[in-house]
C-alpha positions in Angstrom: 18.4 14.4 18.9 19.7 17.7 18.4 22.0 20.6 19.9 21.5 20.3 23.5 20.4 17.2 23.5 23.3 15.1 22.4 25.2 14.7 25.1 28.4 12.3 23.7 31.9 13.1 24.3 33.1 13.1 21.4 30.8 13.0 17.7 32.3 12.6 14.0 31.0 16.2 12.8 29.8 16.9 8.8 29.7 20.2 7.9 26.3 21.8 6.0 28.2 21.3 2.7 28.4 17.6 3.2 32.1 17.5 3.9 34.1 15.7 6.7 35.2 17.9 9.5 36.7 15.3 11.5 36.0 14.1 15.6 35.3 16.6 17.5 33.8 17.4 21.0 29.8 17.7 21.7 30.6 21.1 22.7 33.0 22.1 19.7 30.3 20.8 17.1 27.5 23.2 19.1 29.6 26.2 18.7 30.5 25.2 14.8 26.6 24.7 14.3 25.5 27.7 16.3 28.2 30.3 14.3 26.9 28.7 11.3 23.1 29.4 12.5 22.0 26.3 12.3 21.3 23.1 14.5 23.6 20.0 15.4 21.7 16.8 14.1 22.7 13.7 15.3 22.7 10.9 12.0 23.9 8.2 13.5 23.9 7.4 16.8 25.2 4.0 16.9 28.8 4.5 15.0 31.7 4.9 16.9 32.1 8.1 17.5 28.1 9.2 16.9 28.1 11.2 13.3 26.5 14.6 13.7 25.6 16.9 10.6 25.3 20.6 10.7 22.1 21.5 9.1 18.8 22.9 9.4 16.4 20.6 10.9 13.3 22.4 10.5 13.8 22.2 7.1 15.3 18.9 7.2 11.7 17.7 8.8 9.6 19.6 6.4 11.7 18.0 3.2 11.2 14.4 5.2 7.3 15.1 5.8 7.1 16.3 1.6 8.5 13.0 0.5 6.7 10.7 2.5 3.2 12.7 1.2 4.5 12.6 -2.1 5.4 8.2 -1.6 2.3 8.0 0.3 0.7 9.6 -2.8 1.7 7.7 -5.7 0.5 4.1 -3.9 -2.6 2.6 -4.8 -4.7 0.7 -2.6 -6.4 -2.5 -4.4 -9.9 -3.3 -3.0 -11.8 -6.1 -3.1 -15.4 -5.8 -4.2 -18.2 -8.3 -3.4 -21.1 -9.3 -6.1 -23.9 -11.6 -4.7 -26.3 -13.5 -6.5 -28.3 -16.6 -6.6 -28.4 -19.9 -9.0 -31.9 -18.2 -10.2 -30.9 -14.8 -10.4 -32.4 -13.7 -13.8 -30.8 -12.8 -17.5 -31.5 -8.9 -16.9 -30.2 -8.9 -13.3 -26.8 -11.2 -14.8 -26.0 -8.7 -17.3 -26.8 -5.3 -14.9 -24.3 -7.3 -12.2 -21.6 -8.1 -14.8 -21.8 -4.0 -15.9 -21.0 -3.3 -12.3 -17.8 -6.1 -12.4 -17.1 -4.4 -15.6 -16.8 -1.0 -14.1 -14.9 -2.4 -10.4 -12.4 -3.7 -12.7 -12.0 -0.3 -14.6 -11.7 1.2 -11.3 -8.1 -1.8 -10.9 -10.1 -3.3 -7.8 -10.6 -6.8 -7.4 -13.8 -8.8 -7.6 -15.5 -11.7 -5.8 -18.5 -13.0 -7.2 -20.4 -15.4 -4.5 -23.3 -17.4 -5.4 -25.1 -18.3 -2.4 -27.3 -21.5 -2.7 -30.3 -22.1 0.0 -32.2 -24.5 1.0 -32.4 -27.2 -1.7 -30.7 -25.2 -4.1 -27.2 -26.8 -3.4 -27.9 -29.4 -5.5 -27.0 -27.6 -8.2 -24.3 -26.3 -7.3 -22.2 -28.6 -9.6 -24.3 -27.7 -12.7 -26.2 -24.2 -12.5 -23.8 -22.7 -10.7 -20.6 -23.8 -12.6 -22.2 -23.0 -15.8 -23.7 -19.3 -14.5 -20.2 -18.9 -13.4 -18.1 -20.0 -16.7 -20.8 -17.9 -18.7 -19.7 -14.5 -16.3 -16.1 -15.7 -16.7 -16.4 -15.6 -20.5 -18.3 -12.0 -20.9 -15.7 -10.6 -18.7 -12.3 -12.3 -20.6 -11.4 -9.4 -22.6 -11.4 -7.2 -19.5 -10.5 -9.5 -16.5 -8.3 -12.4 -15.0 -9.6 -15.1 -12.8 -7.5 -15.4 -10.0 -9.2 -18.2 -8.0 -11.5 -20.6 -10.2 -15.2 -21.0 -9.2 -14.8 -23.4 -5.8 -17.7 -24.1 -3.2 -17.1 -22.7 0.5 -19.6 -23.9 2.3 -23.2 -23.5 0.7 -21.3 -20.3 -1.4 -19.5 -20.6 -4.9 -17.0 -18.3 -5.1 -14.7 -16.9 -7.9 -12.2 -14.3 -7.6 -11.6 -12.2 -10.7 -8.9 -9.0 -11.2 -8.1 -6.5 -14.1 -6.0 -7.3 -16.7 -2.6 -5.4 -16.9 
């Protein structure tokens, strides 16, 4: 709340330079702010008496917006990319997918590796499936850490890897 919206009988006033001006009535506080050419802004409504400050409200809002934009700029979002393949995937295709996985890891993304078994292929999940996943994990050893070891989820063998460091 600012200026005329402040309806408390008495407020604790803080000057524009941060000095304590004491407890005054709301009208006196508004007069002090208007004489300085600034706004009266409520800082803490829950205090007894409420705390108000003399400041340029537009400049304050602008600075708050800039701070939030700067904080938003610095935060990074980690995406989870998914690579799907089958137990019969050929060597060349597998190497191509591994190259894509390395590219995703370089961009600091997590990667979900999914090997799907269709029909009678499910009998190979413990042999061919795990061997292929281990081979991929060995290939990615210098670029990635294994977040989740290969495990069966229905008809899929799933493993998660993430970037090192």
